[in-house]
C-alpha positions in Angstrom: -5.3 53.5 -78.2 -6.1 55.8 -74.8 -4.8 59.3 -74.7 -2.8 59.0 -71.6 -0.4 56.1 -69.5 -0.3 56.2 -66.1 3.5 54.8 -65.7 4.6 53.6 -61.8 8.0 53.2 -61.5 8.7 50.8 -58.6 11.5 48.9 -56.7 11.1 46.9 -53.9 7.4 48.1 -53.2 5.3 45.2 -53.4 3.4 46.4 -50.2 3.0 49.9 -51.6 1.5 48.4 -54.8 -1.0 46.4 -52.6 -1.7 49.8 -50.6 -2.1 52.3 -53.4 -2.5 50.8 -56.8 -6.4 50.1 -55.9 -7.3 53.9 -55.9 -5.3 53.9 -59.5 -7.2 51.7 -60.9 -10.5 52.5 -59.3 -9.9 56.4 -60.6 -8.4 56.2 -64.0 -10.4 54.4 -66.7 -9.0 57.1 -69.0 -5.9 55.8 -68.8 -3.8 52.6 -69.5 -2.0 51.7 -66.3 2.0 50.5 -66.1 4.1 49.2 -63.6 7.7 49.8 -64.7 9.9 47.7 -62.3 13.2 48.7 -61.6 14.9 45.2 -61.0 13.1 44.3 -57.9 14.1 41.5 -55.3 11.0 41.5 -53.9 7.4 39.9 -54.5 6.4 43.0 -56.7 5.9 40.9 -60.1 4.0 38.3 -58.3 1.8 40.5 -56.6 1.0 42.4 -60.3 0.3 39.4 -61.7 -1.9 37.7 -59.2 -3.8 41.0 -57.9 -3.5 43.3 -60.5 -3.8 41.5 -63.6 -4.8 44.2 -65.8 -1.8 46.2 -65.1 1.0 46.3 -67.8 4.4 45.1 -66.4 7.3 46.9 -67.9 10.6 45.2 -66.3 14.0 47.2 -66.2 16.7 44.7 -66.3 18.4 47.1 -63.3 17.9 49.3 -60.5 18.6 52.5 -62.4 16.9 55.2 -60.3 14.1 57.3 -61.0 15.7 59.2 -64.0 17.1 56.6 -66.0 14.5 54.2 -65.1 12.0 56.4 -66.3 14.0 56.9 -69.3 14.3 53.5 -70.5 10.6 51.9 -69.5 9.2 54.7 -71.4 10.6 53.4 -74.6 7.7 51.0 -74.5 4.8 53.4 -73.4 3.1 54.9 -76.8 0.2 57.3 -75.3 0.6 60.6 -76.4 0.8 62.0 -72.5 2.7 60.5 -69.8 1.7 60.5 -66.3 4.5 59.7 -63.9 3.1 58.4 -60.7 5.4 57.3 -57.3 4.4 54.1 -55.9 3.0 55.7 -52.9 0.6 57.9 -54.4 -3.5 57.7 -53.8 -5.3 59.2 -56.4 -8.9 60.6 -55.8 -12.3 60.1 -58.3 -12.4 62.7 -61.3 -8.5 63.6 -60.9 -7.6 63.0 -64.4 -10.3 65.1 -66.2 -8.9 68.2 -65.1 -5.7 67.3 -66.3 -6.6 66.2 -69.8 -9.0 69.6 -69.8 -5.7 72.1 -69.8 -3.6 69.9 -71.9 -6.3 70.2 -74.8 -6.6 74.2 -74.2 -3.1 75.0 -74.9 -0.5 73.2 -76.8 2.2 75.3 -75.4 1.8 73.6 -71.9 4.0 70.6 -71.9 3.6 69.6 -67.9 1.8 69.5 -65.5 1.0 68.7 -61.8 -2.2 68.0 -59.7 -2.8 69.3 -56.1 -0.3 67.5 -53.9 -1.4 66.4 -50.2 0.1 64.8 -47.3 -1.5 61.1 -47.1 -0.3 61.1 -43.5 -2.4 64.0 -42.3 -5.0 64.8 -45.3 -5.4 68.8 -44.2 -1.8 69.5 -45.5 0.0 69.7 -48.3 3.1 67.5 -49.2 6.5 68.4 -49.1 7.1 67.2 -52.7 5.2 69.5 -54.9 2.4 71.0 -52.7 0.6 73.7 -54.6 3.6 73.7 -57.4 7.5 74.5 -57.7 9.5 77.8 -58.4 12.9 78.0 -57.8 14.9 81.4 -56.6 18.0 83.1 -58.6 20.0 80.7 -56.9 18.4 77.6 -57.7 16.9 76.8 -54.3 13.5 75.0 -55.0 10.2 75.6 -53.0 6.6 75.2 -53.8 3.3 76.9 -53.6 2.1 75.8 -49.8 5.9 74.5 -48.8 8.9 76.5 -48.6 11.7 74.6 -46.7 10.4 72.6 -43.9 7.3 74.8 -43.1 4.0 73.2 -44.5 0.4 74.9 -44.9 -2.6 73.4 -44.9 -5.0 73.1 -47.3 -7.6 76.0 -47.1 -8.6 76.0 -50.5 -6.0 78.7 -51.1 -4.7 76.9 -54.1 -8.0 75.5 -55.6 -6.9 77.1 -58.9 -4.9 77.3 -62.1 -1.6 78.3 -62.4 1.4 78.9 -64.4 4.7 77.3 -62.3 8.1 76.7 -62.7 8.7 72.8 -61.9 6.6 69.9 -61.4 7.1 67.5 -58.8 8.1 64.1 -59.8 5.6 62.0 -57.3 3.1 63.0 -59.6 4.2 64.7 -63.2 2.5 64.8 -66.2 4.6 65.4 -69.7 3.5 65.3 -73.4 5.3 62.3 -75.1 6.8 64.8 -77.8 8.5 67.0 -75.1 9.6 64.3 -73.4 11.4 63.0 -76.4 12.6 66.3 -77.7 14.2 66.8 -74.3 15.8 63.5 -74.3 13.9 62.2 -71.0 15.1 62.6 -67.9 19.4 63.4 -67.1 20.4 59.9 -66.1 23.2 61.4 -64.2 21.1 62.7 -61.6 19.8 59.2 -60.7 17.3 60.7 -58.6 16.1 63.7 -56.8 15.6 67.4 -58.7 15.9 65.5 -62.0 12.0 66.4 -62.4 13.1 70.2 -61.8 16.2 70.1 -64.3 13.5 68.6 -66.9 11.1 71.4 -66.4 13.9 74.1 -66.5 15.0 72.8 -69.6 11.7 72.6 -71.0 11.3 76.1 -69.8 14.1 76.8 -72.2 12.4 75.9 -74.9 9.6 78.2 -74.4 7.5 75.2 -73.2 4.9 75.9 -69.8 4.4 74.1 -66.7 1.4 74.4 -65.0 -0.5 73.5 -61.7 -3.9 71.9 -61.6 -5.6 72.4 -58.0 -9.1 71.0 -59.2 -6.7 67.6 -59.6 -6.2 66.0 -56.0 -3.6 63.3 -55.0 -2.2 62.1 -51.7 1.4 61.7 -51.3 3.1 59.2 -48.6 6.4 60.1 -49.0 9.8 58.9 -48.0 8.8 55.8 -49.6 11.9 55.6 -51.4 14.6 57.8 -49.6 13.4 59.4 -46.2 14.8 62.9 -45.2 17.1 61.8 -42.9 18.4 59.7 -45.0 22.4 61.0 -45.8 22.2 59.5 -49.2 19.5 61.8 -50.0 21.3 64.4 -48.8 24.0 63.6 -51.1 21.9 63.3 -54.5 19.8 66.8 -53.3 23.2 68.8 -53.0 25.0 67.3 -56.0 22.2 67.6 -58.4 21.4 71.1 -57.5 24.4 72.0 -58.9 24.5 70.1 -61.9 21.1 71.4 -62.6 22.8 75.1 -62.3 25.7 74.3 -64.5 23.1 73.1 -67.2 20.9 75.4 -67.3 21.8 79.0 -66.1 22.4 81.9 -68.1 26.4 82.0 -69.4 26.3 85.4 -67.8 25.5 84.6 -64.2 26.5 81.1 -64.0 30.3 81.9 -62.4 28.8 84.0 -59.7 25.6 82.0 -58.6 27.7 78.8 -58.4 30.2 80.4 -55.9 27.5 81.6 -53.7 25.7 78.5 -53.9 29.0 76.9 -52.7 29.3 79.1 -49.7 25.4 78.2 -49.0 26.3 74.5 -49.2 29.4 75.5 -46.8 27.2 76.9 -44.0 24.7 74.2 -44.5 27.6 71.6 -43.8 28.6 73.5 -41.1 24.9 73.4 -39.4 24.9 69.8 -39.9 28.0 69.6 -38.0 27.1 71.5 -35.4 23.5 69.6 -34.9 25.6 66.3 -35.1 24.8 65.1 -38.1 28.0 63.8 -39.5 26.8 61.5 -42.0 25.0 64.8 -43.6 28.0 67.0 -43.0 30.1 64.2 -44.8 27.4 63.5 -47.6 27.7 67.4 -48.7 31.5 66.9 -48.9 31.0 63.7 -50.9 28.4 65.8 -53.4 31.0 68.5 -54.1 34.0 66.3 -55.2 30.9 64.4 -57.3 30.2 67.5 -59.0 33.7 68.5 -59.4 34.3 65.2 -61.2 31.3 65.5 -63.7 31.5 69.2 -64.5 32.8 69.0 -67.6 30.2 66.2 -68.4 27.5 68.9 -67.6 29.5 72.0 -69.4 28.9 69.7 -72.2 25.1 69.2 -71.7 24.7 73.2 -71.7 22.8 74.4 -74.8 22.5 77.7 -76.4 19.1 78.5 -75.1 19.2 79.4 -71.4 16.9 82.1 -70.4 17.4 84.8 -67.5 13.5 84.5 -66.7 13.9 81.4 -64.5 13.8 82.6 -60.9 10.7 83.6 -58.9 12.2 85.6 -56.5 15.9 86.4 -55.8 16.6 84.6 -52.4 13.9 81.9 -50.4 16.9 81.7 -47.7 16.6 85.7 -47.4 12.5 85.6 -47.5 12.2 82.9 -45.0 15.2 82.8 -42.2 15.8 86.7 -42.1 12.3 88.2 -43.2 10.6 85.0 -41.6 8.1 84.9 -44.4 7.1 80.9 -44.2 4.0 80.6 -46.2 3.9 81.5 -49.8 0.2 82.3 -49.4 1.1 85.3 -47.4 3.6 86.7 -49.3 4.3 85.5 -52.4 0.4 84.0 -53.8 -0.9 87.9 -55.0 2.4 88.0 -57.6 1.3 85.2 -59.3 -0.8 86.6 -62.7 
């Protein structure tokens, strides 16, 4: 058995599989390659069987979304390292070797992500992950190479190996034993920010998450939900609140949640002023869903929340008030 399993979750992505799967097959000799299909209604299965017969197919009985979709299919994967890859990822030559070397060097490392660049403009980092993720004290995520909508050009500034807080679900490596210990992704998230929640729970158990800039992939992005889709707005706002309830230290939980709700209200007003009414209502809907499931999220809290989860107090302050929009200019020297 090979050490690593590349598992691509697919839903109605036949065209994406035809476009991106060849690079995975060409440059991943060290891995067993699986496609986990979330009950697609297009030609995905027939495309796999006729054009990519070496790929192992796992069929989910329903479209479970990202979180539960992976939880279900990974029950059938035996390799000791999972590599969860979006169907719109193009990989590059020798992309797996640096990742495997990093896992072998340090048993405390549970999760790794490669450098993620934009498939549409390969000179730039890609929104979902870029050079590795962090959060501020209020749970707002940002990346080396991407703060909010400001994306840096790749000038080699992140050609390194660094400890980070969260790894992108677009290309996410995790030890099987840690994934099982954490009981996988939280299925209540469906999609979006479930990988940050998983990394946070891993951090609370003293595991480490790393970025490896010597492994490189290109991400198309928006293959399932684009940034202009109100459904994505709903999931991001709701799931961010879920994540805070589950992982914040008790002493900080209430006041941080209250501030986040104020920030969410400001974001909603901004959408309203921009005429984006569907996004405004998506935030309201996200809060109602959050209240409905609040007790359920509180029951998921453990007794191991750590206070050293955040990288900076407020990325909103740095970005919108101080106009510090590039991670490399302001923050990169802060990393050990």
